[in-house]
N, CA, C and O atoms as a MOPAC input file, in Angstrom:
PM7 MOZYME 1SCF
protein

 N     16.16400 1    -2.63400 1   -29.22000 1
 C     17.24200 1    -1.80000 1   -28.72800 1
 C     17.49600 1    -2.18300 1   -27.27000 1
 O     16.56800 1    -2.51800 1   -26.53400 1
 N     18.72500 1    -2.13100 1   -26.87700 1
 C     19.08400 1    -2.50300 1   -25.50800 1
 C     18.63400 1    -1.44300 1   -24.50000 1
 O     18.39200 1    -0.28700 1   -24.85000 1
 N     18.52900 1    -1.87000 1   -23.24600 1
 C     18.19900 1    -0.93200 1   -22.17400 1
 C     19.21900 1     0.19900 1   -22.10600 1
 O     18.85100 1     1.35600 1   -21.90800 1
 N     20.50500 1    -0.13300 1   -22.27200 1
 C     21.56900 1     0.87800 1   -22.17300 1
 C     21.43200 1     1.94600 1   -23.25400 1
 O     21.63100 1     3.13300 1   -22.99300 1
 N     21.09100 1     1.52100 1   -24.46200 1
 C     20.95800 1     2.48400 1   -25.56200 1
 C     19.73300 1     3.38200 1   -25.35400 1
 O     19.80000 1     4.59400 1   -25.55900 1
 N     18.61100 1     2.77200 1   -24.94500 1
 C     17.42800 1     3.57500 1   -24.62600 1
 C     17.74400 1     4.54900 1   -23.49700 1
 O     17.36700 1     5.71900 1   -23.54800 1
 N     18.44100 1     4.05000 1   -22.47800 1
 C     18.77800 1     4.87700 1   -21.32200 1
 C     19.57700 1     6.10100 1   -21.73900 1
 O     19.29400 1     7.21300 1   -21.29300 1
 N     20.57000 1     5.90100 1   -22.58900 1
 C     21.40600 1     7.00200 1   -23.07700 1
 C     20.55200 1     8.04100 1   -23.80200 1
 O     20.69500 1     9.24100 1   -23.56900 1
 N     19.67600 1     7.57800 1   -24.67200 1
 C     18.82100 1     8.47800 1   -25.44600 1
 C     17.81500 1     9.20200 1   -24.55500 1
 O     17.68000 1    10.42300 1   -24.63500 1
 N     17.11600 1     8.46000 1   -23.71600 1
 C     16.06200 1     9.05300 1   -22.89400 1
 C     16.61300 1    10.01600 1   -21.85600 1
 O     15.98600 1    11.03000 1   -21.54800 1
 N     17.77800 1     9.70500 1   -21.32000 1
 C     18.41000 1    10.62100 1   -20.37000 1
 C     18.76800 1    11.93200 1   -21.06600 1
 O     18.55100 1    13.00900 1   -20.51100 1
 N     19.31300 1    11.84600 1   -22.27300 1
 C     19.67400 1    13.05400 1   -23.02300 1
 C     18.43800 1    13.89600 1   -23.33900 1
 O     18.47800 1    15.12200 1   -23.24200 1
 N     17.34600 1    13.23800 1   -23.71600 1
 C     16.10300 1    13.96700 1   -24.00200 1
 C     15.58500 1    14.63900 1   -22.73500 1
 O     15.21000 1    15.81100 1   -22.76000 1
 N     15.56500 1    13.90000 1   -21.63100 1
 C     15.05700 1    14.44500 1   -20.36200 1
 C     15.88600 1    15.62600 1   -19.87600 1
 O     15.34600 1    16.55900 1   -19.28200 1
 N     17.18900 1    15.59400 1   -20.12200 1
 C     18.07200 1    16.66400 1   -19.65500 1
 C     18.15600 1    17.84000 1   -20.62500 1
 O     18.72700 1    18.88000 1   -20.29600 1
 N     17.59100 1    17.68000 1   -21.81000 1
 C     17.63300 1    18.76600 1   -22.79500 1
 C     16.52500 1    19.78200 1   -22.50700 1
 O     15.63200 1    19.53600 1   -21.69700 1
 N     16.60500 1    20.91600 1   -23.18300 1
 C     15.54800 1    21.92000 1   -23.05100 1
 C     14.61900 1    21.91100 1   -24.26600 1
 O     13.90700 1    22.88300 1   -24.52000 1
 N     14.63300 1    20.81500 1   -25.00400 1
 C     13.77100 1    20.68000 1   -26.17800 1
 C     12.32100 1    20.55200 1   -25.71500 1
 O     12.00200 1    19.76100 1   -24.82800 1
 N     11.46000 1    21.34400 1   -26.33200 1
 C     10.04600 1    21.35600 1   -25.95400 1
 C      9.25900 1    20.41000 1   -26.86400 1
 O      9.25300 1    20.55500 1   -28.08600 1
 N      8.60800 1    19.45200 1   -26.24200 1
 C      7.73800 1    18.51400 1   -26.94000 1
 C      6.44000 1    18.41300 1   -26.13900 1
 O      6.36700 1    18.89400 1   -25.00800 1
 N      5.42400 1    17.79200 1   -26.72000 1
 C      4.13200 1    17.68200 1   -26.04600 1
 C      4.18200 1    16.45600 1   -25.13400 1
 O      3.84900 1    15.34500 1   -25.54700 1
 N      4.60100 1    16.67500 1   -23.90100 1
 C      4.88000 1    15.58300 1   -22.95700 1
 C      3.66900 1    14.69200 1   -22.69300 1
 O      3.81800 1    13.48600 1   -22.50200 1
 N      2.48400 1    15.27200 1   -22.68200 1
 C      1.28200 1    14.49500 1   -22.35700 1
 C      0.83200 1    13.58700 1   -23.50100 1
 O     -0.07300 1    12.77300 1   -23.32400 1
 N      1.46200 1    13.72200 1   -24.67500 1
 C      1.04500 1    12.93300 1   -25.83000 1
 C      2.12800 1    11.98700 1   -26.34300 1
 O      2.01000 1    11.46000 1   -27.44900 1
 N      3.18400 1    11.76600 1   -25.55300 1
 C      4.23000 1    10.82500 1   -25.95000 1
 C      3.66700 1     9.40900 1   -25.82600 1
 O      3.06500 1     9.05600 1   -24.81200 1
 N      3.87000 1     8.60500 1   -26.87000 1
 C      3.33200 1     7.25000 1   -26.90900 1
 C      4.44900 1     6.23000 1   -27.08800 1
 O      5.47800 1     6.52100 1   -27.69700 1
 N      4.23600 1     5.03700 1   -26.55200 1
 C      5.17100 1     3.92900 1   -26.76100 1
 C      4.37300 1     2.68300 1   -27.10900 1
 O      3.29500 1     2.44000 1   -26.56700 1
 N      4.92300 1     1.90500 1   -28.02000 1
 C      4.34000 1     0.60700 1   -28.36000 1
 C      5.33200 1    -0.46100 1   -27.95500 1
 O      6.50700 1    -0.40500 1   -28.31800 1
 N      4.85000 1    -1.43800 1   -27.19800 1
 C      5.74700 1    -2.52900 1   -26.82600 1
 C      5.60500 1    -3.68200 1   -27.82100 1
 O      4.70100 1    -3.69200 1   -28.65700 1
 N      6.50200 1    -4.63500 1   -27.71400 1
 C      6.53300 1    -5.75800 1   -28.65200 1
 C      5.40800 1    -6.75800 1   -28.42800 1
 O      5.07600 1    -7.52700 1   -29.33000 1
 N      4.82000 1    -6.75700 1   -27.24100 1
 C      3.85600 1    -7.78000 1   -26.85900 1
 C      2.45300 1    -7.51900 1   -27.39800 1
 O      1.78000 1    -8.45200 1   -27.83600 1
 N      2.00500 1    -6.27100 1   -27.37400 1
 C      0.63900 1    -5.98800 1   -27.80900 1
 C      0.61000 1    -4.80000 1   -28.76600 1
 O      1.61000 1    -4.10700 1   -28.95600 1
 N     -0.55100 1    -4.58400 1   -29.35700 1
 C     -0.70700 1    -3.51100 1   -30.33700 1
 C     -1.12800 1    -2.18700 1   -29.72100 1
 O     -1.35300 1    -1.21300 1   -30.43800 1
 N     -1.23600 1    -2.14400 1   -28.41800 1
 C     -1.67800 1    -0.93400 1   -27.73100 1
 C     -0.56700 1     0.10700 1   -27.69000 1
 O      0.59800 1    -0.22100 1   -27.46700 1
 N     -0.94100 1     1.36500 1   -27.90800 1
 C     -0.01300 1     2.48100 1   -27.71400 1
 C     -0.24900 1     3.02200 1   -26.31300 1
 O     -1.37000 1     3.39200 1   -25.96600 1
 N      0.80700 1     3.06900 1   -25.50900 1
 C      0.71100 1     3.52500 1   -24.12700 1
 C      1.21700 1     4.94700 1   -23.99900 1
 O      2.24900 1     5.29600 1   -24.57300 1
 N      0.49600 1     5.77200 1   -23.24800 1
 C      0.97800 1     7.11300 1   -22.91500 1
 C      2.08300 1     6.95900 1   -21.88200 1
 O      1.90000 1     6.29900 1   -20.85900 1
 N      3.22100 1     7.56600 1   -22.15100 1
 C      4.33400 1     7.51000 1   -21.20800 1
 C      4.86400 1     8.91500 1   -20.96900 1
 O      4.65100 1     9.81600 1   -21.77900 1
 N      5.54200 1     9.08900 1   -19.87000 1
 C      6.16200 1    10.37000 1   -19.54500 1
 C      7.67200 1    10.19900 1   -19.58200 1
 O      8.23400 1     9.45300 1   -18.78000 1
 N      8.32600 1    10.88100 1   -20.50300 1
 C      9.77900 1    10.76300 1   -20.61600 1
 C     10.47100 1    11.21600 1   -19.34400 1
 O     11.52900 1    10.69300 1   -18.99400 1
 N      9.89200 1    12.17500 1   -18.65300 1
 C     10.48700 1    12.67200 1   -17.40800 1
 C     10.43200 1    11.62800 1   -16.29900 1
 O     11.17900 1    11.72600 1   -15.32600 1
 N      9.56300 1    10.63400 1   -16.43100 1
 C      9.43400 1     9.58700 1   -15.41800 1
 C     10.30800 1     8.37600 1   -15.70000 1
 O     10.17200 1     7.34700 1   -15.03800 1
 N     11.19800 1     8.48700 1   -16.66800 1
 C     12.09200 1     7.37100 1   -16.96900 1
 C     12.87900 1     7.03800 1   -15.70900 1
 O     13.45100 1     7.92700 1   -15.07900 1
 N     12.91000 1     5.77000 1   -15.34200 1
 C     13.50900 1     5.36600 1   -14.07500 1
 C     15.01400 1     5.12000 1   -14.15400 1
 O     15.67500 1     5.03400 1   -13.12000 1
 N     15.56300 1     5.00700 1   -15.35500 1
 C     16.99700 1     4.84700 1   -15.49800 1
 C     17.51100 1     3.44200 1   -15.26200 1
 O     18.71400 1     3.20000 1   -15.36000 1
 N     16.62600 1     2.51700 1   -14.95300 1
 C     17.06600 1     1.14800 1   -14.69800 1
 C     16.46400 1     0.17400 1   -15.70300 1
 O     16.25500 1    -1.00000 1   -15.39800 1
 N     16.18900 1     0.67000 1   -16.89200 1
 C     15.62000 1    -0.19100 1   -17.92100 1
 C     14.11700 1    -0.26900 1   -17.88200 1
 O     13.52700 1    -1.13000 1   -18.53400 1
 N     13.47200 1     0.62500 1   -17.12000 1
 C     12.01600 1     0.64100 1   -17.04700 1
 C     11.49600 1     2.02900 1   -17.37500 1
 O     12.22900 1     3.01800 1   -17.37400 1
 N     10.22600 1     2.06000 1   -17.65100 1
 C      9.49800 1     3.28000 1   -17.95200 1
 C      8.25100 1     3.28500 1   -17.11700 1
 O      7.66600 1     2.22700 1   -16.88700 1
 N      7.83000 1     4.41000 1   -16.66500 1
 C      6.48500 1     4.44100 1   -16.10400 1
 C      5.53900 1     4.76500 1   -17.23900 1
 O      5.85300 1     5.56800 1   -18.11700 1
 N      4.40000 1     4.14700 1   -17.21300 1
 C      3.38000 1     4.37900 1   -18.23400 1
 C      2.08600 1     4.70100 1   -17.49900 1
 O      2.11100 1     5.19700 1   -16.37300 1
 N      0.96100 1     4.41900 1   -18.13800 1
 C     -0.28900 1     4.70300 1   -17.44000 1
 C     -0.53900 1     3.64200 1   -16.37100 1
 O      0.20000 1     2.66300 1   -16.27900 1
 N     -1.56300 1     3.83400 1   -15.57600 1
 C     -1.83500 1     2.93300 1   -14.46700 1
 C     -2.16800 1     1.51200 1   -14.87700 1
 O     -1.99500 1     0.58600 1   -14.08400 1
 N     -2.63600 1     1.32300 1   -16.08200 1
 C     -2.98500 1    -0.01300 1   -16.56000 1
 C     -1.73000 1    -0.78200 1   -16.95700 1
 O     -1.57500 1    -1.95300 1   -16.60900 1
 N     -0.84700 1    -0.12500 1   -17.67900 1
 C      0.33700 1    -0.81400 1   -18.20100 1
 C      1.40600 1    -1.00900 1   -17.14100 1
 O      2.13000 1    -2.00400 1   -17.16600 1
 N      1.51000 1    -0.08400 1   -16.22400 1
 C      2.59400 1    -0.15300 1   -15.25500 1
 C      3.91400 1     0.15100 1   -15.94000 1
 O      3.95300 1     0.84000 1   -16.95900 1
 N      4.99400 1    -0.36800 1   -15.37200 1
 C      6.31400 1    -0.11200 1   -15.94800 1
 C      6.50700 1    -0.94300 1   -17.21300 1
 O      6.15600 1    -2.12300 1   -17.25200 1
 N      7.06600 1    -0.31800 1   -18.24000 1
 C      7.37000 1    -1.00600 1   -19.48900 1
 C      8.88600 1    -1.09200 1   -19.60300 1
 O      9.56800 1    -0.06800 1   -19.54100 1
 N      9.41900 1    -2.29000 1   -19.76600 1
 C     10.86500 1    -2.44900 1   -19.94500 1
 C     11.27200 1    -1.82700 1   -21.27000 1
 O     10.65900 1    -2.08700 1   -22.30500 1
 N     12.30200 1    -1.01100 1   -21.23000 1
 C     12.72100 1    -0.32300 1   -22.44900 1
 C     13.15300 1    -1.29500 1   -23.52900 1
 O     12.92600 1    -1.03400 1   -24.71000 1
 N     13.76700 1    -2.40400 1   -23.16200 1
 C     14.21200 1    -3.35200 1   -24.18500 1
 C     13.03100 1    -3.97400 1   -24.92400 1
 O     13.21500 1    -4.58100 1   -25.97900 1
 N     11.81700 1    -3.83000 1   -24.38200 1
 C     10.61500 1    -4.35500 1   -25.02800 1
 C      9.84400 1    -3.29600 1   -25.80600 1
 O      8.76300 1    -3.57800 1   -26.32400 1
 N     10.37900 1    -2.09100 1   -25.89600 1
 C      9.69600 1    -1.03100 1   -26.63900 1
 C     10.00900 1    -1.17600 1   -28.12600 1
 O     11.17100 1    -1.19500 1   -28.53400 1
 N      8.95600 1    -1.27700 1   -28.91900 1
 C      9.11900 1    -1.34800 1   -30.37200 1
 C      9.43300 1     0.03900 1   -30.92900 1
 O     10.33600 1     0.20400 1   -31.74900 1
 N      8.66200 1     1.04200 1   -30.46300 1
 C      8.94200 1     2.42300 1   -30.86300 1
 C      8.30100 1     3.40300 1   -29.89600 1
 O      7.39500 1     3.06100 1   -29.13600 1
 N      8.80400 1     4.64400 1   -29.94900 1
 C      8.27500 1     5.76100 1   -29.16700 1
 C      7.93000 1     6.87200 1   -30.14500 1
 O      8.70400 1     7.16600 1   -31.05600 1
 N      6.76600 1     7.49200 1   -29.95900 1
 C      6.33900 1     8.62000 1   -30.79000 1
 C      6.34100 1     9.87200 1   -29.92100 1
 O      5.68900 1     9.92400 1   -28.87800 1
 N      7.08800 1    10.88300 1   -30.37200 1
 C      7.16600 1    12.14500 1   -29.63400 1
 C      6.61400 1    13.25700 1   -30.52200 1
 O      7.15700 1    13.50700 1   -31.59800 1
 N      5.53600 1    13.93500 1   -30.08700 1
 C      4.95900 1    15.03800 1   -30.85700 1
 C      5.52700 1    16.40000 1   -30.41900 1
 O      5.94100 1    16.58300 1   -29.27400 1
 N      5.52900 1    17.32800 1   -31.35000 1
 C      6.05800 1    18.66900 1   -31.11100 1
 C      5.05400 1    19.71600 1   -31.56200 1
 O      4.17500 1    19.44800 1   -32.38000 1
 N      5.20500 1    20.92000 1   -31.00800 1
 C      4.35000 1    22.03000 1   -31.42300 1
 C      4.97700 1    22.83400 1   -32.54900 1
 O      4.27700 1    23.56600 1   -33.24900 1
 N      6.30300 1    22.70700 1   -32.73600 1
 C      6.95400 1    23.48900 1   -33.78900 1
 C      7.98700 1    22.65200 1   -34.52900 1
 O      8.57000 1    21.72200 1   -33.97200 1
 N      8.20000 1    22.99500 1   -35.78000 1
 C      9.19700 1    22.31800 1   -36.60700 1
 C     10.59900 1    22.57700 1   -36.06700 1
 O     11.48600 1    21.73500 1   -36.21200 1
 N     10.80200 1    23.73200 1   -35.44700 1
 C     12.10500 1    24.05900 1   -34.87500 1
 C     12.47700 1    23.07800 1   -33.76000 1
 O     13.60600 1    22.59000 1   -33.71500 1
 N     11.54100 1    22.79200 1   -32.87100 1
 C     11.80700 1    21.85200 1   -31.77600 1
 C     11.99900 1    20.43200 1   -32.30900 1
 O     12.83100 1    19.68300 1   -31.79800 1
 N     11.23800 1    20.06600 1   -33.32500 1
 C     11.40700 1    18.76200 1   -33.96500 1
 C     12.81100 1    18.64300 1   -34.55500 1
 O     13.46000 1    17.60600 1   -34.41400 1
 N     13.27500 1    19.68900 1   -35.20800 1
 C     14.62600 1    19.70800 1   -35.78500 1
 C     15.69400 1    19.62100 1   -34.70400 1
 O     16.71300 1    18.95300 1   -34.88000 1
 N     15.46000 1    20.29400 1   -33.59200 1
 C     16.40800 1    20.22200 1   -32.47400 1
 C     16.49600 1    18.79900 1   -31.92400 1
 O     17.57600 1    18.33200 1   -31.56300 1
 N     15.34800 1    18.11000 1   -31.86100 1
 C     15.35100 1    16.72200 1   -31.38900 1
 C     16.12700 1    15.83600 1   -32.36000 1
 O     16.90300 1    14.97900 1   -31.93700 1
 N     15.92200 1    16.03800 1   -33.64300 1
 C     16.66200 1    15.27400 1   -34.65300 1
 C     18.15900 1    15.47700 1   -34.46400 1
 O     18.92500 1    14.51300 1   -34.48900 1
 N     18.57600 1    16.71600 1   -34.27600 1
 C     19.99600 1    17.02300 1   -34.06100 1
 C     20.53000 1    16.33800 1   -32.80400 1
 O     21.64700 1    15.81900 1   -32.80400 1
 N     19.73800 1    16.33600 1   -31.74200 1
 C     20.15500 1    15.68400 1   -30.49900 1
 C     20.33900 1    14.17800 1   -30.70900 1
 O     21.33400 1    13.60100 1   -30.27200 1
 N     19.38300 1    13.55800 1   -31.37300 1
 C     19.46000 1    12.11900 1   -31.63000 1
 C     20.69700 1    11.78800 1   -32.45500 1
 O     21.40200 1    10.82100 1   -32.16600 1
 N     20.95800 1    12.58900 1   -33.48100 1
 C     22.13200 1    12.36700 1   -34.33600 1
 C     23.42700 1    12.51100 1   -33.53900 1
 O     24.39700 1    11.79300 1   -33.78300 1
 N     23.43700 1    13.42400 1   -32.60400 1
 C     24.62700 1    13.68300 1   -31.79000 1
 C     24.91300 1    12.53100 1   -30.82000 1
 O     26.07300 1    12.21300 1   -30.55600 1
 N     23.86600 1    11.91500 1   -30.29800 1
 C     24.00800 1    10.87000 1   -29.28300 1
 C     24.53800 1     9.56000 1   -29.85900 1
 O     25.36200 1     8.89600 1   -29.23100 1
 N     24.07300 1     9.18700 1   -31.04400 1
 C     24.49600 1     7.90800 1   -31.61600 1
 C     23.65100 1     7.52900 1   -32.81100 1
 O     22.96900 1     8.36300 1   -33.40600 1
 N     23.71000 1     6.25400 1   -33.15100 1
 C     22.95900 1     5.75200 1   -34.30000 1
 C     21.63800 1     5.16500 1   -33.82200 1
 O     21.59700 1     4.14700 1   -33.13000 1
 N     20.57400 1     5.83100 1   -34.20800 1
 C     19.23000 1     5.39800 1   -33.86600 1
 C     18.39400 1     5.41400 1   -35.13000 1
 O     18.58700 1     6.26000 1   -36.00400 1
 N     17.46400 1     4.47400 1   -35.22300 1
 C     16.52900 1     4.48300 1   -36.34300 1
 C     15.32300 1     5.32000 1   -35.95200 1
 O     14.75200 1     5.14500 1   -34.87500 1
 N     14.94400 1     6.22800 1   -36.83700 1
 C     13.77900 1     7.06100 1   -36.56300 1
 C     13.18600 1     7.56500 1   -37.86600 1
 O     13.86100 1     7.62600 1   -38.89400 1
 N     11.92100 1     7.92000 1   -37.80600 1
 C     11.21200 1     8.55700 1   -38.91500 1
 C     10.69600 1     9.89000 1   -38.41800 1
 O     10.33100 1    10.03800 1   -37.25100 1
 N     10.67100 1    10.86100 1   -39.32200 1
 C     10.13700 1    12.18200 1   -39.00200 1
 C      8.96500 1    12.46900 1   -39.92900 1
 O      9.04500 1    12.24900 1   -41.13700 1
 N      7.87900 1    12.96100 1   -39.34900 1
 C      6.73300 1    13.42100 1   -40.12100 1
 C      6.62600 1    14.92500 1   -39.89200 1
 O      6.14300 1    15.37100 1   -38.85100 1
 N      7.08100 1    15.70400 1   -40.87500 1
 C      7.08500 1    17.16200 1   -40.75300 1
 C      5.68300 1    17.75900 1   -40.76000 1
 O      5.47500 1    18.84500 1   -40.21900 1
 N      4.71800 1    17.06900 1   -41.36400 1
 C      3.34500 1    17.57300 1   -41.37900 1
 C      2.67500 1    17.40300 1   -40.02100 1
 O      2.02600 1    18.32300 1   -39.52200 1
 N      2.83500 1    16.22300 1   -39.42700 1
 C      2.22100 1    15.94400 1   -38.12500 1
 C      3.09700 1    16.40100 1   -36.96900 1
 O      2.66900 1    16.37600 1   -35.81500 1
 N      4.32900 1    16.82200 1   -37.27400 1
 C      5.30100 1    17.26400 1   -36.26900 1
 C      5.56100 1    16.17700 1   -35.22300 1
 O      5.46800 1    16.41500 1   -34.01900 1
 N      5.89000 1    14.98000 1   -35.71400 1
 C      6.23200 1    13.88700 1   -34.81100 1
 C      7.54300 1    13.23400 1   -35.23500 1
 O      7.93100 1    13.26600 1   -36.40300 1
 N      8.20000 1    12.65100 1   -34.26000 1
 C      9.35700 1    11.81000 1   -34.52100 1
 C      9.04700 1    10.45300 1   -33.90200 1
 O      8.57100 1    10.36400 1   -32.77000 1
 N      9.32200 1     9.40700 1   -34.65600 1
 C      9.07500 1     8.03700 1   -34.21000 1
 C     10.43500 1     7.35700 1   -34.10600 1
 O     11.11100 1     7.15600 1   -35.11500 1
 N     10.83300 1     7.00600 1   -32.89400 1
 C     12.13900 1     6.40000 1   -32.64000 1
 C     11.93000 1     4.90200 1   -32.42900 1
 O     11.14200 1     4.48500 1   -31.58100 1
 N     12.64000 1     4.11300 1   -33.20400 1
 C     12.45500 1     2.66900 1   -33.18900 1
 C     13.45900 1     1.96200 1   -32.29400 1
 O     14.65200 1     2.26400 1   -32.30100 1
 N     12.94400 1     1.01400 1   -31.52600 1
 C     13.79400 1     0.07900 1   -30.80900 1
 C     13.99900 1    -1.15300 1   -31.67100 1
 O     15.06800 1    -1.76400 1   -31.68000 1
 N     12.93900 1    -1.50100 1   -32.39800 1
 C     12.95400 1    -2.63000 1   -33.33400 1
 C     12.15500 1    -2.21000 1   -34.55000 1
 O     11.12500 1    -1.54600 1   -34.43300 1
 N     12.63100 1    -2.59700 1   -35.70300 1
 C     11.90700 1    -2.25400 1   -36.91800 1
 C     11.51000 1    -3.49100 1   -37.65800 1
 O     10.88600 1    -3.40500 1   -38.71600 1

């Protein structure tokens, strides 16, 4: 997915009042198999992400997918509605684990 498309999505999520478990958001980049903890609120808006101290900034165009966990099915549904409203994105929802996985590349 392009930086611009990620930017549009991440900005909308950051500006929404949807409640998700911010400390458990994960991203996988295309280069390695490691899942990095990232903070959606720390999105820099210039095609980068802040991650943990080891990974440093992750370019959004290199993100394979992002996993966002929720505490309630209602908030998960609200996120699905937001994603649908913004544009065409590939994602999977796990209603049992209360997670949404948004793909940059599948």
